[in-house]
C-alpha positions as CSV (number, residue, x, y, z in Angstrom):
1,M,0.0,0.0,0.0
2,A,1.4,3.4,-0.9
3,T,1.8,5.7,2.0
4,S,-0.1,8.4,0.1
5,S,-3.2,6.3,0.5
6,I,-3.2,6.7,4.3
7,T,-5.6,9.6,4.8
8,K,-6.4,9.2,8.5
9,N,-4.4,9.9,11.6
10,F,-4.2,7.2,14.1
11,V,-2.6,6.8,17.6
12,I,-0.7,3.7,18.6
13,S,-0.3,3.5,22.4
14,G,1.1,0.8,24.6
15,K,4.0,-1.6,23.9
16,E,1.7,-4.4,22.6
17,Q,0.0,-2.2,20.0
18,V,3.3,-0.9,18.9
19,E,4.7,-4.4,18.4
20,M,1.5,-5.5,16.6
21,F,1.8,-2.5,14.2
22,V,5.5,-3.1,13.5
23,N,4.9,-6.8,12.9
24,A,2.1,-5.9,10.5
25,I,4.4,-3.5,8.6
26,E,7.2,-6.0,8.4
27,E,4.9,-8.8,7.2
28,S,3.4,-6.6,4.5
29,A,7.0,-5.8,3.3
30,K,7.7,-9.6,3.0
31,N,4.5,-10.3,0.9
32,R,5.3,-8.1,-2.1
33,P,3.7,-9.1,-5.4
34,V,6.0,-10.9,-7.8
35,Q,6.8,-8.7,-10.8
36,I,6.8,-10.7,-14.1
37,P,8.8,-9.2,-16.9
38,V,6.8,-8.5,-20.0
39,S,8.2,-7.8,-23.4
40,S,7.0,-4.8,-25.3
41,R,8.0,-2.3,-27.9
42,E,7.1,1.3,-28.5
43,I,5.0,2.1,-31.5
44,K,6.2,5.2,-33.1
45,G,3.9,7.0,-35.5
46,E,0.7,6.3,-37.4
47,T,2.3,3.9,-39.9
48,E,3.6,1.5,-37.2
49,L,0.2,1.7,-35.4
50,R,-1.7,0.9,-38.6
51,E,0.7,-2.1,-39.3
52,M,0.2,-3.5,-35.9
53,M,-3.6,-3.2,-36.2
54,R,-3.5,-4.9,-39.6
55,L,-1.5,-7.8,-38.2
56,R,-3.8,-8.1,-35.3
57,K,-6.9,-8.3,-37.5
58,M,-5.2,-11.0,-39.6
59,K,-4.4,-13.0,-36.5
60,E,-8.0,-12.6,-35.3
61,R,-9.4,-13.9,-38.6
62,K,-7.0,-16.8,-38.6
63,N,-8.0,-17.8,-35.0
64,A,-11.7,-17.4,-35.8
65,G,-11.4,-20.0,-38.5
66,K,-10.3,-22.7,-36.0
């Protein structure tokens, strides 16, 4: 959770509450989502965009015939 999403003030008092809060923060840091690399390429200009869309339509037609 991004720190900017915390919009309320809260008070932690007592040793037990502090420990529970710290443990929760530490556990959340351990359970980060796995980032899977994705290949991509930048489309520059209208010509490349039109070519990509043309190839996509061809692929869709090919898959529709199966």
